[in-house]
N, C-alpha and C positions, 0 to 999 in steps of 0.2 A: 344038445348040439344040433339036432334035426330042426328045431324051431329057429335057431340062429341062422342056419343055412337057408331056410325058407324065407325068413325076414330079410336076409341079404339079397335074395332074388327079387323080392318086392321092392326093396330100397333101390336096387340097381336099376330096375325098370323106371322107378320114379325119377332117379337122377338122369337117366337117359332122356326122359320126357322134358325135364328142366333144361338139359343141355341143348336139345333140339330147339326149344323155345328161345333160348338165349342166342344161339347161332343164327337162326332164321328170322328172328324178330317178328314172328307171327303173333297175332293178338289172341292166342289160345293159351290158357294156363298150362303150365308144365305137368301138373297132376292129371289133367284131362288127357294130355298127350300120352302120359304114362299109362292111363287106363286103356287108351286105344291100342298102344303097343302090347299091353298085357292081353287084351282081347284078341288081337291078331295072333300073338304067339300061342294062346290057348286054342284058337280056332284052327290054326294050321297044324297043331300037334307038336310044335317045337317044344313047348312046355306042357307036360301032362298035368291034368287036374290034381292027381294024387301028389304031385311034386310040391304043391303049395297048400294042400288041403288042411293041414293042422293049423298053420298060422292064420289062414283065412277064417277058419272056424273059431279060433281064439279071439280074433279081432271082432268078428260078428257077435260073438256071445258077450263081449264086453263093450259093445258100441254105446250103450246107455251112459257109460262114464264120459264119453266125449261130449255129451250134452250138458253136463254139469256146469262148466264154465259159462256157457251161453245162458243157462237158466239163472245163474247167480248174477250175471251182468244185467239181465232183464229186471231182476228184482232190485238190484242196486240203483239202476237208472230208470225205474218205473215212472217217476215224476216227470223226467225229461221226455220219455217216450210218450207219456199221456198227452203232453202238449202238442205233439205232432201226429197223434194216432189217426185223426180224421184224414190227414194228408196221405198216410200210408194206406188207409182204406180206399181212398179215391184212386190211388195208383194201382192197387191190387184189382179193384173193380174194372177200371178202364183197360188195363193190360189183359185181364181175363176176357173181356169182350173182344178185344183185338185178336187174341189167340183163337177164340172160338170162330170169329169171322174168317180169319186167314185159313184156318184148318178146314172150315166148311167150303170155302171157295176153292181151295187146293184139291179137296176131294172131288168136287164137282168137275174141275178141270181134268183130273185123272180119269174120271168116269166118262167124260165127254170124248176124250181122245183115246 
């Protein structure tokens, strides 16, 4: 019964994030808003860490199961992915360089001011 209560708290926070997204039409996913809400509630002490400790431990210990569908899809569509793999590599490389440059310049700006 304790796990159900803890899961209901997490689900309620997720639903709150989705509701905020739908009402405000901001381009941030509802689950991200839910994580921000959960972080805020935990940081302010509204929700104690012990309140959701068991369900979060259960989810974290079984997280590898969440990667099974993705792995199966990659194996199933490997031929399709292989045709565009070089494009993915270019995108990852260019975006990594952009992130490194923006982070470096931002750090220099912060140090300068």
